N, CA, C and O atoms as a GROMACS GRO file, in nm:
protein
  624
    1MET      N    1   0.076  -0.115  -0.006
    1MET     CA    2  -0.003  -0.005  -0.003
    1MET      C    3   0.084   0.122   0.002
    1MET      O    4   0.194   0.122   0.058
    2THR      N    5   0.032   0.228  -0.056
    2THR     CA    6   0.099   0.357  -0.060
    2THR      C    7   0.019   0.463   0.007
    2THR      O    8  -0.104   0.461   0.006
    3ASP      N    9   0.090   0.559   0.067
    3ASP     CA   10   0.006   0.665   0.129
    3ASP      C   11  -0.013   0.780   0.029
    3ASP      O   12   0.021   0.764  -0.088
    4VAL      N   13  -0.066   0.894   0.072
    4VAL     CA   14  -0.098   1.001  -0.010
    4VAL      C   15   0.028   1.064  -0.078
    4VAL      O   16   0.014   1.126  -0.184
    5HIS      N   17   0.143   1.050  -0.021
    5HIS     CA   18   0.270   1.102  -0.070
    5HIS      C   19   0.340   0.999  -0.159
    5HIS      O   20   0.449   1.029  -0.209
    6GLY      N   21   0.289   0.888  -0.180
    6GLY     CA   22   0.348   0.790  -0.264
    6GLY      C   23   0.445   0.698  -0.199
    6GLY      O   24   0.513   0.620  -0.266
    7ARG      N   25   0.452   0.706  -0.067
    7ARG     CA   26   0.544   0.608   0.005
    7ARG      C   27   0.466   0.484   0.040
    7ARG      O   28   0.344   0.489   0.057
    8SER      N   29   0.534   0.378   0.050
    8SER     CA   30   0.466   0.255   0.091
    8SER      C   31   0.460   0.242   0.234
    8SER      O   32   0.556   0.270   0.307
    9GLU      N   33   0.342   0.197   0.278
    9GLU     CA   34   0.323   0.175   0.426
    9GLU      C   35   0.348   0.024   0.451
    9GLU      O   36   0.309  -0.066   0.377
   10GLN      N   37   0.419   0.007   0.565
   10GLN     CA   38   0.440  -0.137   0.606
   10GLN      C   39   0.332  -0.173   0.711
   10GLN      O   40   0.321  -0.110   0.817
   11GLN      N   41   0.260  -0.269   0.678
   11GLN     CA   42   0.162  -0.320   0.771
   11GLN      C   43   0.228  -0.442   0.844
   11GLN      O   44   0.303  -0.519   0.784
   12PRO      N   45   0.196  -0.457   0.977
   12PRO     CA   46   0.245  -0.567   1.047
   12PRO      C   47   0.181  -0.691   0.998
   12PRO      O   48   0.066  -0.694   0.955
   13GLU      N   49   0.260  -0.795   1.006
   13GLU     CA   50   0.213  -0.932   0.966
   13GLU      C   51   0.092  -0.960   1.049
   13GLU      O   52   0.091  -0.930   1.168
   14PRO      N   53  -0.015  -1.018   0.987
   14PRO     CA   54  -0.127  -1.055   1.068
   14PRO      C   55  -0.102  -1.164   1.174
   14PRO      O   56  -0.179  -1.176   1.270
   15SER      N   57   0.001  -1.239   1.158
   15SER     CA   58   0.032  -1.344   1.255
   15SER      C   59   0.102  -1.285   1.378
   15SER      O   60   0.095  -1.345   1.485
   16GLN      N   61   0.170  -1.169   1.366
   16GLN     CA   62   0.231  -1.109   1.474
   16GLN      C   63   0.152  -1.002   1.535
   16GLN      O   64   0.106  -0.912   1.465
   17PRO      N   65   0.133  -1.007   1.666
   17PRO     CA   66   0.054  -0.896   1.727
   17PRO      C   67   0.128  -0.764   1.725
   17PRO      O   68   0.251  -0.760   1.729
   18SER      N   69   0.052  -0.656   1.718
   18SER     CA   70   0.119  -0.527   1.719
   18SER      C   71   0.163  -0.489   1.862
   18SER      O   72   0.097  -0.522   1.960
   19PRO      N   73   0.276  -0.418   1.872
   19PRO     CA   74   0.324  -0.385   2.007
   19PRO      C   75   0.220  -0.293   2.076
   19PRO      O   76   0.152  -0.215   2.010
   20PRO      N   77   0.210  -0.305   2.210
   20PRO     CA   78   0.113  -0.215   2.284
   20PRO      C   79   0.155  -0.068   2.267
   20PRO      O   80   0.272  -0.031   2.262
   21GLN      N   81   0.046   0.011   2.258
   21GLN     CA   82   0.077   0.157   2.252
   21GLN      C   83   0.064   0.217   2.385
   21GLN      O   84   0.014   0.154   2.478
   22TYR      N   85   0.110   0.343   2.398
   22TYR     CA   86   0.104   0.408   2.527
   22TYR      C   87  -0.038   0.412   2.578
   22TYR      O   88  -0.131   0.449   2.506
   23GLY      N   89  -0.051   0.372   2.708
   23GLY     CA   90  -0.180   0.386   2.773
   23GLY      C   91  -0.267   0.264   2.753
   23GLY      O   92  -0.377   0.254   2.808
   24GLN      N   93  -0.217   0.173   2.674
   24GLN     CA   94  -0.304   0.048   2.653
   24GLN      C   95  -0.231  -0.068   2.723
   24GLN      O   96  -0.108  -0.078   2.722
   25PRO      N   97  -0.318  -0.159   2.785
   25PRO     CA   98  -0.252  -0.272   2.850
   25PRO      C   99  -0.190  -0.368   2.744
   25PRO      O  100  -0.233  -0.365   2.628
   26PRO      N  101  -0.097  -0.448   2.779
   26PRO     CA  102  -0.040  -0.542   2.684
   26PRO      C  103  -0.150  -0.645   2.648
   26PRO      O  104  -0.239  -0.672   2.728
   27GLN      N  105  -0.142  -0.700   2.529
   27GLN     CA  106  -0.240  -0.794   2.481
   27GLN      C  107  -0.227  -0.926   2.551
   27GLN      O  108  -0.119  -0.965   2.596
   28TYR      N  109  -0.344  -0.997   2.559
   28TYR     CA  110  -0.344  -1.126   2.626
   28TYR      C  111  -0.256  -1.227   2.561
   28TYR      O  112  -0.257  -1.244   2.440
   29GLY      N  113  -0.183  -1.292   2.641
   29GLY     CA  114  -0.097  -1.400   2.593
   29GLY      C  115   0.050  -1.357   2.565
   29GLY      O  116   0.137  -1.440   2.538
   30GLN      N  117   0.072  -1.232   2.572
   30GLN     CA  118   0.218  -1.188   2.549
   30GLN      C  119   0.285  -1.185   2.690
   30GLN      O  120   0.228  -1.145   2.791
   31PRO      N  121   0.409  -1.232   2.685
   31PRO     CA  122   0.493  -1.220   2.805
   31PRO      C  123   0.517  -1.076   2.847
   31PRO      O  124   0.553  -0.993   2.764
   32GLN      N  125   0.498  -1.046   2.970
   32GLN     CA  126   0.529  -0.905   3.016
   32GLN      C  127   0.674  -0.888   3.048
   32GLN      O  128   0.739  -0.978   3.101
   33GLN      N  129   0.726  -0.770   3.016
   33GLN     CA  130   0.865  -0.750   3.048
   33GLN      C  131   0.881  -0.674   3.182
   33GLN      O  132   0.820  -0.569   3.203
   34TYR      N  133   0.963  -0.726   3.269
   34TYR     CA  134   0.985  -0.666   3.395
   34TYR      C  135   1.123  -0.611   3.394
   34TYR      O  136   1.216  -0.666   3.335
   35GLN      N  137   1.134  -0.493   3.467
   35GLN     CA  138   1.265  -0.429   3.475
   35GLN      C  139   1.329  -0.471   3.608
   35GLN      O  140   1.263  -0.481   3.711
   36GLN      N  141   1.452  -0.494   3.601
   36GLN     CA  142   1.535  -0.525   3.720
   36GLN      C  143   1.552  -0.394   3.802
   36GLN      O  144   1.596  -0.293   3.747
   37PRO      N  145   1.519  -0.397   3.931
   37PRO     CA  146   1.539  -0.271   4.013
   37PRO      C  147   1.684  -0.230   4.011
   37PRO      O  148   1.774  -0.314   4.009
   38GLN      N  149   1.706  -0.097   4.012
   38GLN     CA  150   1.836  -0.050   4.009
   38GLN      C  151   1.904  -0.060   4.155
   38GLN      O  152   1.836  -0.071   4.257
   39TYR      N  153   2.031  -0.057   4.156
   39TYR     CA  154   2.105  -0.065   4.273
   39TYR      C  155   2.064   0.048   4.368
   39TYR      O  156   2.057   0.164   4.326
   40GLY      N  157   2.037   0.015   4.492
   40GLY     CA  158   2.003   0.116   4.598
   40GLY      C  159   1.862   0.147   4.612
   40GLY      O  160   1.821   0.215   4.706
   41GLN      N  161   1.780   0.094   4.513
   41GLN     CA  162   1.626   0.116   4.524
   41GLN      C  163   1.571   0.015   4.626
   41GLN      O  164   1.620  -0.097   4.644
   42GLN      N  165   1.463   0.064   4.691
   42GLN     CA  166   1.396  -0.022   4.787
   42GLN      C  167   1.322  -0.127   4.719
   42GLN      O  168   1.243  -0.092   4.631
   43GLN      N  169   1.336  -0.254   4.746
   43GLN     CA  170   1.273  -0.365   4.682
   43GLN      C  171   1.166  -0.419   4.783
   43GLN      O  172   1.199  -0.483   4.884
   44TYR      N  173   1.045  -0.392   4.752
   44TYR     CA  174   0.940  -0.444   4.846
   44TYR      C  175   0.911  -0.579   4.815
   44TYR      O  176   0.908  -0.618   4.699
   45GLY      N  177   0.887  -0.659   4.921
   45GLY     CA  178   0.841  -0.797   4.899
   45GLY      C  179   0.956  -0.894   4.881
   45GLY      O  180   0.931  -1.014   4.867
   46MET      N  181   1.077  -0.848   4.880
   46MET     CA  182   1.187  -0.941   4.856
   46MET      C  183   1.225  -0.999   4.988
   46MET      O  184   1.219  -0.928   5.088
   47PRO      N  185   1.263  -1.126   4.992
   47PRO     CA  186   1.306  -1.186   5.126
   47PRO      C  187   1.431  -1.118   5.182
   47PRO      O  188   1.526  -1.087   5.110
   48GLY      N  189   1.426  -1.099   5.307
   48GLY     CA  190   1.547  -1.039   5.375
   48GLY      C  191   1.547  -0.887   5.372
   48GLY      O  192   1.639  -0.825   5.425
   49GLN      N  193   1.449  -0.827   5.312
   49GLN     CA  194   1.450  -0.681   5.296
   49GLN      C  195   1.380  -0.613   5.420
   49GLN      O  196   1.395  -0.492   5.439
   50GLY      N  197   1.310  -0.684   5.498
   50GLY     CA  198   1.244  -0.626   5.616
   50GLY      C  199   1.113  -0.551   5.582
   50GLY      O  200   1.060  -0.568   5.472
   51VAL      N  201   1.065  -0.475   5.667
   51VAL     CA  202   0.934  -0.405   5.648
   51VAL      C  203   0.961  -0.271   5.590
   51VAL      O  204   1.050  -0.202   5.641
   52PRO      N  205   0.891  -0.226   5.485
   52PRO     CA  206   0.914  -0.096   5.428
   52PRO      C  207   0.885   0.014   5.528
   52PRO      O  208   0.815  -0.012   5.626
   53ALA      N  209   0.933   0.131   5.510
   53ALA     CA  210   0.911   0.243   5.599
   53ALA      C  211   0.766   0.278   5.602
   53ALA      O  212   0.700   0.283   5.498
   54GLY      N  213   0.713   0.305   5.726
   54GLY     CA  214   0.576   0.348   5.738
   54GLY      C  215   0.484   0.227   5.766
   54GLY      O  216   0.364   0.247   5.783
   55TYR      N  217   0.533   0.110   5.772
   55TYR     CA  218   0.456  -0.006   5.800
   55TYR      C  219   0.517  -0.084   5.914
   55TYR      O  220   0.636  -0.066   5.939
   56GLY      N  221   0.443  -0.170   5.987
   56GLY     CA  222   0.489  -0.255   6.084
   56GLY      C  223   0.463  -0.192   6.220
   56GLY      O  224   0.364  -0.120   6.236
   57TYR      N  225   0.548  -0.216   6.318
   57TYR     CA  226   0.524  -0.169   6.452
   57TYR      C  227   0.573  -0.031   6.462
   57TYR      O  228   0.672   0.007   6.400
   58PRO      N  229   0.498   0.053   6.549
   58PRO     CA  230   0.549   0.193   6.562
   58PRO      C  231   0.677   0.192   6.646
   58PRO      O  232   0.704   0.096   6.718
   59PRO      N  233   0.754   0.296   6.637
   59PRO     CA  234   0.880   0.303   6.712
   59PRO      C  235   0.855   0.305   6.863
   59PRO      O  236   0.754   0.359   6.908
   60GLU      N  237   0.942   0.248   6.940
   60GLU     CA  238   0.929   0.242   7.076
   60GLU      C  239   0.950   0.374   7.148
   60GLU      O  240   1.045   0.446   7.117
   61ASN      N  241   0.860   0.410   7.248
   61ASN     CA  242   0.870   0.529   7.316
   61ASN      C  243   0.988   0.518   7.419
   61ASN      O  244   0.979   0.434   7.509
   62PRO      N  245   1.092   0.596   7.410
   62PRO     CA  246   1.206   0.582   7.504
   62PRO      C  247   1.172   0.609   7.642
   62PRO      O  248   1.237   0.550   7.728
   63GLY      N  249   1.074   0.697   7.680
   63GLY     CA  250   1.047   0.731   7.812
   63GLY      C  251   0.928   0.659   7.876
   63GLY      O  252   0.889   0.688   7.989
   64LYS      N  253   0.872   0.566   7.802
   64LYS     CA  254   0.751   0.494   7.847
   64LYS      C  255   0.767   0.427   7.974
   64LYS      O  256   0.685   0.442   8.064
   65THR      N  257   0.879   0.348   7.986
   65THR     CA  258   0.905   0.270   8.112
   65THR      C  259   0.927   0.358   8.229
   65THR      O  260   0.871   0.332   8.336
   66PHE      N  261   1.004   0.462   8.214
   66PHE     CA  262   1.023   0.554   8.323
   66PHE      C  263   0.892   0.621   8.371
   66PHE      O  264   0.866   0.641   8.490
   67GLY      N  265   0.808   0.656   8.264
   67GLY     CA  266   0.679   0.717   8.299
   67GLY      C  267   0.587   0.625   8.383
   67GLY      O  268   0.520   0.667   8.478
   68ILE      N  269   0.589   0.496   8.341
   68ILE     CA  270   0.502   0.399   8.413
   68ILE      C  271   0.553   0.373   8.550
   68ILE      O  272   0.473   0.368   8.644
   69ILE      N  273   0.682   0.355   8.570
   69ILE     CA  274   0.744   0.334   8.705
   69ILE      C  275   0.718   0.457   8.791
   69ILE      O  276   0.684   0.442   8.909
   70GLY      N  277   0.732   0.580   8.738
   70GLY     CA  278   0.711   0.696   8.807
   70GLY      C  279   0.562   0.709   8.857
   70GLY      O  280   0.533   0.755   8.968
   71LEU      N  281   0.468   0.663   8.763
   71LEU     CA  282   0.328   0.663   8.799
   71LEU      C  283   0.304   0.573   8.916
   71LEU      O  284   0.231   0.614   9.007
   72VAL      N  285   0.355   0.456   8.922
   72VAL     CA  286   0.333   0.351   9.024
   72VAL      C  287   0.391   0.413   9.159
   72VAL      O  288   0.326   0.410   9.263
   73LEU      N  289   0.512   0.467   9.150
   73LEU     CA  290   0.574   0.520   9.273
   73LEU      C  291   0.499   0.642   9.328
   73LEU      O  292   0.510   0.672   9.447
   74ALA      N  293   0.422   0.714   9.241
   74ALA     CA  294   0.351   0.833   9.287
   74ALA      C  295   0.245   0.796   9.394
   74ALA      O  296   0.208   0.882   9.474
   75PHE      N  297   0.198   0.677   9.397
   75PHE     CA  298   0.098   0.634   9.488
   75PHE      C  299   0.146   0.606   9.633
   75PHE      O  300   0.066   0.585   9.724
   76PHE      N  301   0.277   0.606   9.648
   76PHE     CA  302   0.338   0.582   9.786
   76PHE      C  303   0.397   0.709   9.832
   76PHE      O  304   0.482   0.765   9.763
   77PRO      N  305   0.354   0.759   9.949
   77PRO     CA  306   0.402   0.884   9.988
   77PRO      C  307   0.551   0.887  10.014
   77PRO      O  308   0.613   0.990   9.990
   78VAL      N  309   0.613   0.778  10.063
   78VAL     CA  310   0.753   0.781  10.090
   78VAL      C  311   0.831   0.778   9.958
   78VAL      O  312   0.942   0.831   9.954
   79LEU      N  313   0.778   0.722   9.851
   79LEU     CA  314   0.846   0.706   9.727
   79LEU      C  315   0.801   0.809   9.622
   79LEU      O  316   0.847   0.804   9.509
   80SER      N  317   0.715   0.900   9.657
   80SER     CA  318   0.663   0.991   9.558
   80SER      C  319   0.776   1.089   9.504
   80SER      O  320   0.761   1.139   9.393
   81ILE      N  321   0.881   1.116   9.575
   81ILE     CA  322   0.990   1.205   9.519
   81ILE      C  323   1.056   1.127   9.412
   81ILE      O  324   1.090   1.183   9.308
   82GLY      N  325   1.077   0.994   9.431
   82GLY     CA  326   1.138   0.910   9.322
   82GLY      C  327   1.043   0.907   9.208
   82GLY      O  328   1.085   0.920   9.093
   83GLY      N  329   0.914   0.892   9.233
   83GLY     CA  330   0.822   0.891   9.124
   83GLY      C  331   0.816   1.018   9.043
   83GLY      O  332   0.796   1.017   8.921
   84LEU      N  333   0.833   1.128   9.116
   84LEU     CA  334   0.840   1.255   9.042
   84LEU      C  335   0.964   1.264   8.956
   84LEU      O  336   0.956   1.307   8.841
   85VAL      N  337   1.080   1.224   9.009
   85VAL     CA  338   1.204   1.227   8.928
   85VAL      C  339   1.189   1.136   8.809
   85VAL      O  340   1.217   1.178   8.696
   86LEU      N  341   1.147   1.013   8.830
   86LEU     CA  342   1.135   0.920   8.717
   86LEU      C  343   1.037   0.962   8.612
   86LEU      O  344   1.060   0.940   8.493
   87SER      N  345   0.927   1.021   8.655
   87SER     CA  346   0.825   1.069   8.561
   87SER      C  347   0.880   1.184   8.481
   87SER      O  348   0.854   1.190   8.361
   88ILE      N  349   0.951   1.271   8.537
   88ILE     CA  350   1.014   1.387   8.467
   88ILE      C  351   1.115   1.330   8.363
   88ILE      O  352   1.119   1.373   8.247
   89MET      N  353   1.197   1.233   8.409
   89MET     CA  354   1.296   1.175   8.318
   89MET      C  355   1.223   1.106   8.197
   89MET      O  356   1.265   1.119   8.082
   90GLY      N  357   1.116   1.037   8.228
   90GLY     CA  358   1.045   0.967   8.116
   90GLY      C  359   0.978   1.068   8.026
   90GLY      O  360   0.974   1.044   7.906
   91LEU      N  361   0.927   1.174   8.072
   91LEU     CA  362   0.868   1.276   7.988
   91LEU      C  363   0.966   1.347   7.900
   91LEU      O  364   0.937   1.379   7.785
   92ARG      N  365   1.089   1.373   7.959
   92ARG     CA  366   1.201   1.438   7.879
   92ARG      C  367   1.246   1.349   7.770
   92ARG      O  368   1.269   1.394   7.658
   93ARG      N  369   1.262   1.221   7.800
   93ARG     CA  370   1.305   1.123   7.694
   93ARG      C  371   1.203   1.111   7.589
   93ARG      O  372   1.240   1.100   7.472
   94SER      N  373   1.071   1.111   7.621
   94SER     CA  374   0.968   1.101   7.518
   94SER      C  375   0.966   1.230   7.432
   94SER      O  376   0.952   1.226   7.310
   95ARG      N  377   0.979   1.340   7.499
   95ARG     CA  378   0.971   1.469   7.422
   95ARG      C  379   1.090   1.484   7.323
   95ARG      O  380   1.076   1.542   7.215
   96ARG      N  381   1.208   1.432   7.363
   96ARG     CA  382   1.323   1.433   7.273
   96ARG      C  383   1.295   1.347   7.148
   96ARG      O  384   1.347   1.374   7.040
   97ALA      N  385   1.214   1.247   7.166
   97ALA     CA  386   1.181   1.158   7.049
   97ALA      C  387   1.048   1.203   6.980
   97ALA      O  388   0.988   1.132   6.899
   98ASN      N  389   1.005   1.329   7.021
   98ASN     CA  390   0.883   1.386   6.965
   98ASN      C  391   0.758   1.291   6.990
   98ASN      O  392   0.676   1.271   6.901
   99MET      N  393   0.749   1.237   7.108
   99MET     CA  394   0.638   1.151   7.141
   99MET      C  395   0.571   1.199   7.266
   99MET      O  396   0.632   1.274   7.342
  100GLY      N  397   0.451   1.161   7.291
  100GLY     CA  398   0.384   1.194   7.414
  100GLY      C  399   0.404   1.088   7.517
  100GLY      O  400   0.448   0.979   7.482
  101ASN      N  401   0.374   1.113   7.640
  101ASN     CA  402   0.388   1.017   7.748
  101ASN      C  403   0.286   1.045   7.854
  101ASN      O  404   0.318   1.115   7.951
  102VAL      N  405   0.163   0.994   7.841
  102VAL     CA  406   0.057   1.023   7.934
  102VAL      C  407   0.094   0.966   8.075
  102VAL      O  408   0.075   1.036   8.175
  103PRO      N  409   0.145   0.843   8.085
  103PRO     CA  410   0.170   0.794   8.227
  103PRO      C  411   0.270   0.890   8.295
  103PRO      O  412   0.256   0.914   8.415
  104ALA      N  413   0.368   0.945   8.224
  104ALA     CA  414   0.467   1.034   8.288
  104ALA      C  415   0.403   1.162   8.332
  104ALA      O  416   0.437   1.213   8.439
  105VAL      N  417   0.310   1.219   8.255
  105VAL     CA  418   0.245   1.343   8.294
  105VAL      C  419   0.152   1.314   8.422
  105VAL      O  420   0.151   1.392   8.517
  106VAL      N  421   0.080   1.204   8.418
  106VAL     CA  422  -0.005   1.166   8.528
  106VAL      C  423   0.084   1.140   8.649
  106VAL      O  424   0.048   1.184   8.758
  107GLY      N  425   0.198   1.071   8.637
  107GLY     CA  426   0.292   1.050   8.748
  107GLY      C  427   0.350   1.176   8.803
  107GLY      O  428   0.376   1.183   8.924
  108ILE      N  429   0.374   1.280   8.718
  108ILE     CA  430   0.420   1.406   8.766
  108ILE      C  431   0.316   1.480   8.850
  108ILE      O  432   0.349   1.537   8.954
  109VAL      N  433   0.192   1.480   8.806
  109VAL     CA  434   0.088   1.546   8.869
  109VAL      C  435   0.056   1.474   9.005
  109VAL      O  436   0.044   1.541   9.107
  110LEU      N  437   0.042   1.343   9.007
  110LEU     CA  438   0.014   1.269   9.131
  110LEU      C  439   0.130   1.276   9.228
  110LEU      O  440   0.108   1.288   9.348
  111SER      N  441   0.255   1.270   9.180
  111SER     CA  442   0.370   1.277   9.267
  111SER      C  443   0.372   1.411   9.334
  111SER      O  444   0.399   1.420   9.453
  112ALA      N  445   0.342   1.520   9.257
  112ALA     CA  446   0.346   1.657   9.309
  112ALA      C  447   0.234   1.677   9.415
  112ALA      O  448   0.254   1.738   9.520
  113LEU      N  449   0.114   1.622   9.381
  113LEU     CA  450   0.006   1.633   9.473
  113LEU      C  451   0.039   1.554   9.608
  113LEU      O  452   0.012   1.601   9.718
  114ASN      N  453   0.095   1.437   9.591
  114ASN     CA  454   0.129   1.356   9.701
  114ASN      C  455   0.236   1.419   9.792
  114ASN      O  456   0.230   1.411   9.914
  115ILE      N  457   0.335   1.483   9.724
  115ILE     CA  458   0.438   1.548   9.798
  115ILE      C  459   0.381   1.669   9.879
  115ILE      O  460   0.414   1.695   9.994
  116LEU      N  461   0.292   1.737   9.805
  116LEU     CA  462   0.225   1.855   9.869
  116LEU      C  463   0.141   1.819   9.994
  116LEU      O  464   0.141   1.887  10.097
  117PHE      N  465   0.062   1.696   9.975
  117PHE     CA  466  -0.021   1.648  10.082
  117PHE      C  467   0.070   1.604  10.199
  117PHE      O  468   0.035   1.630  10.314
  118THR      N  469   0.183   1.540  10.175
  118THR     CA  470   0.267   1.485  10.273
  118THR      C  471   0.327   1.599  10.353
  118THR      O  472   0.329   1.594  10.476
  119VAL      N  473   0.378   1.706  10.283
  119VAL     CA  474   0.440   1.824  10.345
  119VAL      C  475   0.336   1.892  10.436
  119VAL      O  476   0.365   1.925  10.551
  120LEU      N  477   0.215   1.912  10.382
  120LEU     CA  478   0.111   1.987  10.463
  120LEU      C  479   0.076   1.903  10.582
  120LEU      O  480   0.063   1.956  10.693
  121THR      N  481   0.060   1.771  10.565
  121THR     CA  482   0.030   1.682  10.681
  121THR      C  483   0.141   1.683  10.786
  121THR      O  484   0.115   1.686  10.906
  122THR      N  485   0.268   1.680  10.738
  122THR     CA  486   0.373   1.693  10.833
  122THR      C  487   0.377   1.826  10.903
  122THR      O  488   0.405   1.832  11.023
  123ILE      N  489   0.351   1.929  10.834
  123ILE     CA  490   0.350   2.061  10.904
  123ILE      C  491   0.238   2.067  11.014
  123ILE      O  492   0.258   2.113  11.126
  124ILE      N  493   0.122   2.018  10.974
  124ILE     CA  494   0.007   2.016  11.069
  124ILE      C  495   0.041   1.934  11.191
  124ILE      O  496   0.018   1.976  11.304
  125LEU      N  497   0.099   1.814  11.166
  125LEU     CA  498   0.134   1.726  11.283
  125LEU      C  499   0.242   1.790  11.375
  125LEU      O  500   0.234   1.786  11.497
  126VAL      N  501   0.346   1.851  11.307
  126VAL     CA  502   0.450   1.917  11.392
  126VAL      C  503   0.399   2.029  11.472
  126VAL      O  504   0.434   2.044  11.589
  127VAL      N  505   0.316   2.110  11.411
  127VAL     CA  506   0.249   2.224  11.478
  127VAL      C  507   0.169   2.173  11.600
  127VAL      O  508   0.177   2.220  11.713
  128GLY      N  509   0.090   2.070  11.563
  128GLY     CA  510  -0.004   2.018  11.674
  128GLY      C  511   0.075   1.961  11.785
  128GLY      O  512   0.046   1.989  11.901
  129MET      N  513   0.174   1.880  11.756
  129MET     CA  514   0.262   1.818  11.858
  129MET      C  515   0.336   1.918  11.940
  129MET      O  516   0.348   1.902  12.061
  130THR      N  517   0.383   2.019  11.878
  130THR     CA  518   0.455   2.129  11.944
  130THR      C  519   0.357   2.201  12.036
  130THR      O  520   0.396   2.232  12.149
  131ALA      N  521   0.238   2.230  11.998
  131ALA     CA  522   0.136   2.295  12.086
  131ALA      C  523   0.106   2.203  12.207
  131ALA      O  524   0.097   2.249  12.321
  132LEU      N  525   0.089   2.077  12.179
  132LEU     CA  526   0.058   1.981  12.288
  132LEU      C  527   0.173   1.970  12.390
  132LEU      O  528   0.150   1.969  12.510
  133ILE      N  529   0.298   1.961  12.340
  133ILE     CA  530   0.409   1.951  12.432
  133ILE      C  531   0.427   2.083  12.510
  133ILE      O  532   0.459   2.078  12.628
  134THR      N  533   0.407   2.196  12.449
  134THR     CA  534   0.414   2.323  12.517
  134THR      C  535   0.312   2.337  12.626
  134THR      O  536   0.340   2.382  12.736
  135THR      N  537   0.187   2.295  12.589
  135THR     CA  538   0.072   2.298  12.691
  135THR      C  539   0.105   2.208  12.809
  135THR      O  540   0.087   2.247  12.924
  136CYS      N  541   0.156   2.082  12.780
  136CYS     CA  542   0.184   1.986  12.888
  136CYS      C  543   0.298   2.038  12.976
  136CYS      O  544   0.298   2.016  13.097
  137GLN      N  545   0.393   2.105  12.917
  137GLN     CA  546   0.504   2.157  12.998
  137GLN      C  547   0.458   2.267  13.092
  137GLN      O  548   0.510   2.283  13.202
  138GLU      N  549   0.358   2.345  13.045
  138GLU     CA  550   0.308   2.456  13.125
  138GLU      C  551   0.216   2.402  13.237
  138GLU      O  552   0.214   2.456  13.347
  139LEU      N  553   0.136   2.287  13.207
  139LEU     CA  554   0.043   2.241  13.306
  139LEU      C  555   0.103   2.138  13.400
  139LEU      O  556   0.054   2.125  13.512
  140GLY      N  557   0.207   2.066  13.362
  140GLY     CA  558   0.264   1.967  13.446
  140GLY      C  559   0.200   1.832  13.426
  140GLY      O  560   0.106   1.820  13.347
  141PRO      N  561   0.247   1.726  13.496
  141PRO     CA  562   0.197   1.590  13.472
  141PRO      C  563   0.050   1.584  13.530
  141PRO      O  564   0.018   1.659  13.622
  142GLY      N  565  -0.039   1.494  13.474
  142GLY     CA  566  -0.169   1.466  13.518
  142GLY      C  567  -0.266   1.498  13.413
  142GLY      O  568  -0.230   1.525  13.299
  143THR      N  569  -0.396   1.494  13.452
  143THR     CA  570  -0.507   1.517  13.357
  143THR      C  571  -0.563   1.663  13.388
  143THR      O  572  -0.593   1.698  13.502
  144HIS      N  573  -0.572   1.739  13.284
  144HIS     CA  574  -0.617   1.881  13.294
  144HIS      C  575  -0.723   1.912  13.196
  144HIS      O  576  -0.728   1.853  13.088
  145TYR      N  577  -0.812   2.007  13.231
  145TYR     CA  578  -0.916   2.051  13.142
  145TYR      C  579  -0.899   2.202  13.119
  145TYR      O  580  -0.905   2.283  13.211
  146VAL      N  581  -0.877   2.235  12.986
  146VAL     CA  582  -0.858   2.372  12.952
  146VAL      C  583  -0.956   2.404  12.834
  146VAL      O  584  -0.947   2.350  12.724
  147ASP      N  585  -1.048   2.494  12.865
  147ASP     CA  586  -1.147   2.537  12.764
  147ASP      C  587  -1.226   2.411  12.706
  147ASP      O  588  -1.255   2.404  12.586
  148GLY      N  589  -1.257   2.319  12.793
  148GLY     CA  590  -1.334   2.208  12.752
  148GLY      C  591  -1.257   2.097  12.689
  148GLY      O  592  -1.317   1.996  12.652
  149VAL      N  593  -1.128   2.111  12.673
  149VAL     CA  594  -1.041   2.009  12.616
  149VAL      C  595  -0.967   1.936  12.722
  149VAL      O  596  -0.910   2.001  12.809
  150GLU      N  597  -0.962   1.805  12.721
  150GLU     CA  598  -0.892   1.725  12.820
  150GLU      C  599  -0.748   1.700  12.772
  150GLU      O  600  -0.727   1.655  12.660
  151TYR      N  601  -0.652   1.729  12.857
  151TYR     CA  602  -0.509   1.704  12.826
  151TYR      C  603  -0.463   1.609  12.938
  151TYR      O  604  -0.479   1.633  13.057
  152THR      N  605  -0.403   1.497  12.888
  152THR     CA  606  -0.345   1.401  12.974
  152THR      C  607  -0.191   1.413  12.946
  152THR      O  608  -0.143   1.379  12.838
  153CYS      N  609  -0.119   1.462  13.045
  153CYS     CA  610   0.022   1.485  13.034
  153CYS      C  611   0.092   1.388  13.122
  153CYS      O  612   0.054   1.364  13.236
  154GLY      N  613   0.200   1.329  13.065
  154GLY     CA  614   0.285   1.236  13.145
  154GLY      C  615   0.399   1.315  13.202
  154GLY      O  616   0.411   1.435  13.181
  155SER      N  617   0.480   1.246  13.273
  155SER     CA  618   0.601   1.310  13.337
  155SER      C  619   0.710   1.311  13.225
  155SER      O  620   0.734   1.212  13.156
  156VAL      N  621   0.772   1.425  13.214
  156VAL     CA  622   0.875   1.450  13.112
  156VAL      C  623   1.013   1.431  13.176
  156VAL      O  624   1.115   1.447  13.108
   0.00000   0.00000   0.00000
């Protein structure tokens, strides 16, 4: 066949399928050509390659353990200072890794409240005991009634 310019057009043999054109899927029955990945490219699904980025387990929170231990220690008045220190350490480690740490924050709050409660209770007890000792020193040994309150003082 010739075209309008007088050149002959070559038609593909009817027995050979025409090559796929851009945007068309390859014809049925033709072997597909695979390209070998280049050196340094990530090869997904290959054995020994591990999990691709963005999949699998999330990274471990470096301050999580300290935060949990600090939270547990916050419930014991004698150990609440240690709980405060460990919770702060856990929160700092988590923040450096750009992660949150709820147990550490709760541990800090509870430890601070427990320390405050312990300090206030100690102050009230010391003031009360000091007043009682002063009153007993003034009254002497025995049982005394002052303003409707009974004081039993021993010998000092």
